[in-house]
N, C-alpha and C positions, 0 to 999 in steps of 0.2 A: 200699880206701876204702869208707866208708859212704855212701850218698846220702841226703840229708836236704832238708827244704823249710823256709825261713824267710819271715815275714812281717814286713817292714819299712816304715816310713813313706817318703812320697815323698821328703822331704829327704835322708834316709840314703840311699835308692836312688840319687839324683842324684849325691850325693857319690861313693858307691861306683863308680858308672859313670863319672864323670869321673877318678877316680883310677886304674881300670882301663885307661882309654884313654890317659891320660897316661903310664903305665907299660907299655903295650902288652902287656897280661896280661888273663886274663879275670877277671871279676868274683869267680868262684869261688876262683880262685887268691889273689886279695887278701884275700877273706874268711878262706880258711884261714890266711894268714899272719897276720892280724889275731888270729884266735883263738889259733893257735899262741903268739903273743907273751904274749897276755892270760892264758891258762889254762896253758900248759906251761912258759913261762919264768918263772912265778911272780910276775908283777906283781900289785899288791895288787887285789883283787876289787873290783868294782863295787859300789856302795850297794846292798843288797838291796831287790828291787823291793816287797817287803812294808813296807818302812819309808816308802817314798815314797808307796804307794797302800796305806795301812792299811785299806782296806776289803775287800782281798783276804782270801778265806777267812771272810768274816763272814756269808755266807750259808749256808743249810742245805737239804737236800733228802733226800728218801727214795731219789732215785735215784743210783747209784754210778758210772754210765757217761756222765755229762754232758759230760765233756771229749772223749769219743769220738763221742757221738751228738747233739752240739749241733744240728746242722743238722735232724735230725729231731724234736728237741723243739720247735724254733722253727717247724717246718713245722706240728706239730700246734696250736701256739697261734695262729698267723696263717693257717692254711689253711682 
């Protein structure tokens, strides 16, 4: 298995936690099952996030590592 990290909103976290508790399973196991059902079993994909949030990708910068070094860049602006 590959270890990864996800950020989710509070409501999703609570729903995930409750589901895992009711099923007496880990939250990781529940997430893996949901992803497997959605991605591997070929369910219809979710609406692309760029359709819902059309502003994504609208900015430009000379920097090409912003997604990796975002904390560094924010620290420079607010430090």
